[in-house]
C-alpha positions in Angstrom: 0.1 0.2 0.0 1.1 3.8 -0.5 2.3 5.3 2.9 -0.6 7.7 2.7 -2.8 4.7 2.8 -0.9 3.0 5.6 -1.8 6.0 8.1 -5.4 5.2 7.3 -5.2 1.2 7.8 -2.7 1.0 10.5 -3.7 -2.5 11.6 -4.5 -5.9 10.1 -8.4 -5.4 11.2 -8.5 -1.9 9.9 -7.8 -3.7 6.5 -11.0 -5.4 6.6 -12.6 -1.5 5.9 -10.0 -0.9 3.2 -10.3 -0.9 -0.4 -8.6 -4.0 -1.4 -7.2 -4.8 -4.8 -7.3 -8.4 -5.8 -4.6 -9.7 -8.1 -6.2 -12.9 -10.2 -2.8 -13.3 -11.5 -2.0 -15.5 -8.6 -4.9 -17.5 -8.7 -2.8 -20.6 -10.2 -1.3 -21.2 -6.5 -2.5 -24.4 -4.5 -3.1 -23.9 -2.0 -4.5 -20.5 -2.8 -2.4 -17.3 -1.2 -4.7 -14.3 -1.2 -6.6 -11.9 0.9 -8.8 -14.5 2.4 -5.8 -16.5 3.3 -4.0 -13.6 4.6 -6.7 -12.7 6.9 -7.1 -16.0 8.0 -3.3 -16.0 9.0 -3.7 -12.8 10.9 -6.7 -14.2 12.6 -9.1 -11.5 11.4 -12.3 -12.1 10.1 -12.0 -10.3 6.4 -15.7 -11.1 5.7 -16.5 -11.1 1.9 -13.9 -9.5 -0.3 -15.4 -7.9 -3.3 -13.3 -5.1 -4.6 -11.6 -4.0 -7.5 -10.1 -7.0 -9.3 -7.0 -7.5 -12.0 -6.1 -10.5 -14.0 -2.5 -9.1 -14.2 -0.2 -8.4 -11.0 1.2 -5.4 -12.8 -2.2 -3.9 -13.3 -3.1 -4.4 -9.6 0.1 -2.9 -8.6 -0.3 0.0 -10.7 -3.9 0.5 -9.0 -1.9 0.6 -5.7 0.7 2.7 -6.9 -2.2 5.2 -7.8 -3.9 4.9 -4.3 -6.6 3.2 -5.6 -6.3 0.6 -2.9 -4.2 -2.4 -0.7 -2.7 -4.9 -3.1 -1.7 -8.3 -2.0 1.4 -8.5 -4.4 4.1 -10.7 -5.2 7.5 -9.7 -4.4 8.6 -9.8 -7.6 6.2 -7.1 -8.9 6.8 -4.8 -5.7 10.4 -5.1 -5.0 11.3 -1.8 -6.8 8.5 0.1 -5.5 9.0 -0.9 -1.9 12.6 -0.5 -2.3 11.8 3.4 -3.6 9.2 3.9 -0.8 6.2 4.2 -3.0 4.7 1.3 -1.5 5.4 -0.2 1.9 4.7 -3.6 3.7 3.1 -2.2 6.9 2.9 -5.8 8.4 5.5 -8.5 9.0 3.3 -11.2 8.2 3.3 -12.8 4.9 2.4 -16.1 3.2 5.0 -18.4 2.0 3.6 -20.3 -1.1 6.5 -22.3 -2.1 6.5 -20.9 -5.4 10.0 -20.6 -6.9 11.8 -19.5 -9.9 13.5 -22.3 -11.7 16.5 -22.3 -13.7 16.3 -24.9 -16.7 18.7 -25.8 -19.6 19.6 -28.6 -21.5 21.9 -31.0 -19.7 25.4 -30.6 -20.5 25.2 -26.7 -21.2 25.0 -25.4 -18.1 28.8 -24.2 -18.0 28.6 -22.5 -21.2 29.6 -18.8 -20.9 26.2 -17.1 -21.7 24.4 -19.9 -19.8 26.4 -19.5 -16.8 26.3 -15.7 -17.0 22.3 -15.9 -17.2 22.0 -18.1 -14.3 24.5 -15.9 -12.1 22.7 -12.6 -13.2 19.2 -14.6 -12.3 20.6 -15.8 -8.9 22.0 -12.2 -8.1 18.7 -10.5 -9.0 16.7 -12.9 -6.5 19.1 -12.1 -3.8 18.6 -8.5 -4.2 15.3 -8.6 -2.8 16.1 -11.1 -0.1 16.1 -8.3 2.4 12.5 -7.9 1.9 11.6 -10.8 3.7 14.3 -10.5 6.4 12.3 -10.3 9.8 9.0 -11.6 8.3 7.0 -14.1 10.0 6.3 -16.3 6.7 3.1 -18.6 7.4 3.1 -21.5 4.5 -0.2 -21.5 2.7 -2.3 -24.4 3.9 -0.9 -24.1 7.3 -2.3 -21.9 9.5 -1.1 -23.0 12.8 
C-alpha cells in the first residue's frame, strides 16, 4: 500500500474496511494465497472480499501505486516500489507459497559462458530482494497454525 494509505489503515483489522485490490494473476497457486488466506493467517475475519480486481499482477500494482487501494502482491512485482518507498509492507506477516523461480537448461550446457552468465545474473537479481523477507513471519499457505 502507499504510505498515505498505511496511515489510514494501521492494523490488520482496519484492512477489512480498506479498498482491497485483488490480483487474479496468483489464482494458479495451490493452495491459494490471497486476501482471504492472509486475513486467516492474521486471525482476522476479513468477511466477503469484493473489491477492484485485476487479471494481471502488474495492473494490480499500478492501481495500488495510484492510491486506489491495498494490493496483496508478489514480491517480484513490488520490490522496486518498496525499495523506492512508493509502496510499503506495513505488517510483518506474509504468506509463503512455495512458488519459486526455476532455472532450466539442456543438460551439458549449464557451464557455457552465456548460460552460466545468465544463471549467475538471475541468482544475483533474486538475492537483491532477499532483504524484503528478512524479519518477516512467513506462514506457509495451507498451514494456519
